[in-house]
N, C-alpha and C positions, 0 to 999 in steps of 0.2 A: 353799126356804131357811128356812121357818118354824122347822124344828127347831133350826137353829143360832142364830137370833135368840133362841129360847127358852133355848138353852144359855147365851148371853151373860147373859141376865137372871138365870138360876140362879146362875152363877158369881159375879156381882156381889153377889148378895144373901145367899148362904149363908156368911157370914163366921164363923158360930158353930158349924158342924158339927164334931163331934169325930172324930178319927181316931187309931188306935193309934200309939204312938211306935215308931220302929225302934230295935232294940237293937244291931244290927250293920249293916254297910254293905249286905249283900245283902237286908236286910229293909226298906229305905227304901221307903215308899209315898207316892206323890203323890196327895193328896186334892184334886183340882182343881189347875190350873196358872194362876198369876196373873202370869206374865211369864217372861222368859228373858234371860240375860245372861252373857257371858264375863268372866272376870277380866282385869285389865289385861295380865297376862303371857300370856294365852291358854291357860293350863294347866288352868283349871277352868271348868266350865259350871254356873251357878247357876240353880236352878229354885225360885221362891217358891211356897209353898202355904199351906194353912190353919195348919200347925204348923211354921213356920220355913222355912229355906232348905235344900233338898237340893242336894248338890254331886256332879257327875260329874267324876272325874279319874283318869287312869291306868287306865281300864277298870273303875273301881269307883264305887259310890254310897256316900255318907255324909251325915251331918247336919253342916251348918256350925256352928261354935261361935257362941255368942251367943244372945240371947233368941229363943224360939220363937213370934214374933209371927205373926199372920195377915196376911201381906203382900199388899196389894192395890195395883194401879196401879204395880207395881214396875218400875223402869227403871235401867239402868246407863250411866254415862259412862266415859271413859277413866281417871277418877280416883276415882269414887265410885259408890255405889248410892243411889238415892232411892226412897222408898216412901210409900204411905199405908196405912191398914188399921186393924187392931184389936190391942190389946196382949195379950201372953201373960199368963196368971195370975201374979201376984206380981211383975210388972215395975215396978209403981208408976206406970205411965202411965195417963192418962185415956182412955176409949174414946169415940170413935175418937181415934187419936193424931195426926191431921192429916197433916203432911208431916215426914218424918225423913230424915236423911242419914248414911251410913256411909262412912268412908274406910279401913276395915280389914277388908273382906270380910264385914261383917255382925256382927262381934264386939261393937261398940259403935255407938250411934246418937245423933245430935244432933237436937234438936227445931228445926224451922224454922217452926213456927206452926200454928194451927188446931186445937190439941189440944182435944178435947172438942167440936169443932164440925163438922168435915168429914172425909169419907172419899172421896178422889178415886179413883174406879175407872179413870179415863182420865188417865194421867200419862206424859209422855215427856220425855226429856232429850237435849240435843245432846252428842255424844260428846266433842268437843274444847272445847266452850264452857260446859258445865254450865248452859245455858239450859233452864229447866224450864217446860213447858207443862202445864196441867191444864184439864180441863173440869169446871166447878163446877155441880152440879145444883140447888143452892139457895143463897140468900144466907147470908153469915156476917158476922162482925164486920169483915172487911177486904175483902169482895167483896159489894157492895150488890145485885148482880143475878146471876142464873145466867149461864153462858156460858163462853167460852174466855179464860183468863188466862195470862200468862207472867211469869217473873222471871228476870233475868240476874245477880242478886246474892244467890243462896241464900235467897230469900224475904224479904229486907229490904223490897223493894218489889214489888208486883204490879200489872200493867197489864192492863186488860180490852181484848180485841180485839173489834171490831165484828162480825167473822166474816160479812160480807155475802156472800150466795150459798151459805152452807154449811148443809145440813140437819143435823139432830142427828147427831153423830159416833158411830161404833161403836169406832173406834180412831184414835190420833194418833201421828205420828212427827215428829221434829225433825231437820233437816239437821245433819250432824256438825260442820260448821265455820261455817255461816252461821245465826245465831239468828233471822233474819227469814224463813227458809224453813221452812214446816210443812205436812205432808200429813195428810189425814184420810180414813178409810174410812167410808162411810155406806151406808144401804140403797139409795141411788140412784146410787152410783158412788164413784170415787176423786177427791178434790178437793185442790187445791194452792194455797197462798198464798205470795207472795214479799214481803209487806209486814207481816210479824209478825202475821198472822191478821186483818188489817183487812178483806181481801176474799179470796174464794176463787173459783177457776174449776174446772170439771169437767175432769179430765185423762182419765178413763175413765168416761164416763157410761153409765147404763142397766143397771147390774148392782150387786148388793149386794157391797160390798168389806168383808171381815171384818178381816184383819190388814194392817198396812202398816209398812214398814221401809226406812230409807235405808241403802244401802251406805255403808261407812265412807269410801270415796273421794268420796262426795257426788254421784256421777254418775247413779246408778240408784235407783229405788224398787222394792222387792219388795211384791207384794200378793197376798192370797189371796181366792178366791171359791168359791162352791158353787152350782151350777145343775144338779142331777141327779148331778153328780160333783164332787169337789174339784179345784181348779186353783190353781197357783202361777205367777205371772208376774213378770218383771222388766222395767221400762220406763225408758228414759232420759227423765227428767222434763222436760228442756229441749228435747228433740227428739221426744219421744213415740214412739220406736222400742221395740217390745216383743218379748220372747222368752218363750215358755212354758218353764217349768222342769219336767222330768220328776219326778213324785212317786213315792214308794214305794207299794205297794198299801195303800189306805185304804178301808175298808168303812163307808159312812155316817158319814164323819168328814171333818174339814177342818182346815186349818192355822190355829191360833189365835195363835201367836207365832213370830217369826223373829229370829235373832241371828247375827252374823258374828264370827269369831275375829279380834281386832285384830292379832295377830302373824302367823298363818297365814291370809292373806286368802281363800284358796280353801276354807276350812272354814266351813261354816254349820251351824246347828242349827235345827230346827223342833220345835215342840210342838203337839199336836193337842187338839181338844176332848175326845177320849176318853182324854186323859192319856198318849198315846204320844209318845215323843221319838226323833228321828232325827238323825244327823250325816252330812254329806257332806264329803269331803276334796277333791272335784274340782269345786266350784262347782255342784253339783246334778246331775251326770251319774249318780252312784250314791249310794245311801244305806245306812247301817247303823243298825239299830234298837237303842237303848240303854234304852228303857223301853216296856213293853207294857201299856197301859191302867192306868198307875200303878205297875206293878211294874218295878223295875230289872232289867236283863238284861245 
């Protein structure tokens, strides 16, 4: 699993690598993938990368309108996108831009704080609540210590969670309707908190968990692992019943991000570390590839 731990470090640190811009839809190239989210109407799939948002809709790739920021820690709720990262040249934003929010599909963004201070690579949001969780690697003007913080009022206030029992997280996810329930993937397992991150218990111990995602009905968690081969599993977090999800053929690759269509609930998308993207229309029984190692197809 060392390869994928290294991938995570590379993805988080290479915020300034340049990539050629796409002139037409078919030439959209994903230079690393930093998140995955559907639009509220379920008609568009957004993939944040180093140079803006790529959009898949009606069988075609295109660039989303708006600034071509290097979006990191990107997450979508039912009404907005939230992100951290680095500003596009000429945008007028200070690097890093802290936390920003868009309610128009990435066309315009509102600052929520930490501009010029923090780049939150781990950021998650509740689908129906807009509760934002971030993992802060270093102190800033509003967070005196590193660790897990959350806000339920768009960054007006941030509360630090004690995160007792939680090793350093690789990924985080927030329950869609209950802002006090948060999950984290770590090198030693899948962890769950039901008290807003104050304490965590191992839900799936003993393996490195890379990606983690709550189903929009709030009943199941999806998580990805790699132990000689990639694996994707869904588990009922309250009853710990798990089911392995069949994956498309992946060669030395693993699932980095997971998203569910909010309108057509049997549709899911996954993005891999090698920048391939797949969609299933039947809850994971079969998959269709829409990007192959960064190239739209």
